[in-house]
N, C-alpha and C positions, 0 to 999 in steps of 0.2 A: 639266295641273293649274295652277290659278290660286292665287296667294298674295297676300294683302293684308298689308302690313307697317306697323308703327308708325313714324311720322316726326315730327320736331319742327319746328314752324313757326319760321323764323328771321326772316322779313320779310314783311309784307303789301305786295303790289305793286299791287293794284287791287281792284275789287269782286269779281272772280272768280278772282284768281290770288295765289299766295304763293310764297315761296322756302322750301323745306324742306331739312332736313339728313337725308340718307339714308346713315347709316354714314360720315359725314365728307364725303360728296359733296353739293353743293348742286344742287337741281333745282327748276325752276319747275313748280308743280302747280296744277291747277284746284281751287278751294275753293268753288265756287258752291253746293254742297249743305250747307255748314256756316254756321250762324248764330252771331254773337257770337264770331268767331275772333280770337284775340290771339296776339302773339308769345310763344313759350314753350309754347303748347298742343301737345299730341300728338294726331295724327289717324291713322286707319287709311287708308292709301293703296293704291289698286289701279289699275294702268295709268295713273298720272298724275293720278288723281282722288281727292281726299279724300272719304271716305265718311261718317265721323262722328268726333267727338272721343272720346278715351279717357282714362282715368285715368293720370296720369303714372307712378305706381308700377307699374301693370300694363304700361305701355309699356316701362319699364326692365327689368322681369322678362322680358318677351318678347324684347327686344333682347339681354339677357344669355344667354338660351337659344340664340338664333341664333349668338352668338359662340362659345358652347360647342360647338355642332354644327360650326361651321367649324373650330375647333381640333381636334376629333376627326377630321374629314375630312382635314385636313392631316396629322395623325399617321398615318392609314391610308395615305395616299399615300407618305409617307416610308418606312413599314415595307414597303410593297409594292415599293418601289424597291431595297430592300436585299437 
């Protein structure tokens, strides 16, 4: 299964690369497919490639859902260990 995730652009490095924040981790990604990219934009990233820009509110909602899923998963692990 493949999953594309929203990431925030932290720094433009060159014509085709940028530094993205991925849950607190900074990673260099390819942004060749995105026109008019700016620091602070959110993009959908898949295997290191930015596919398209997305609305910041939608990105934040999606990231909040991922965090909620992680918290529930951690809770399940703790309960299973007891």
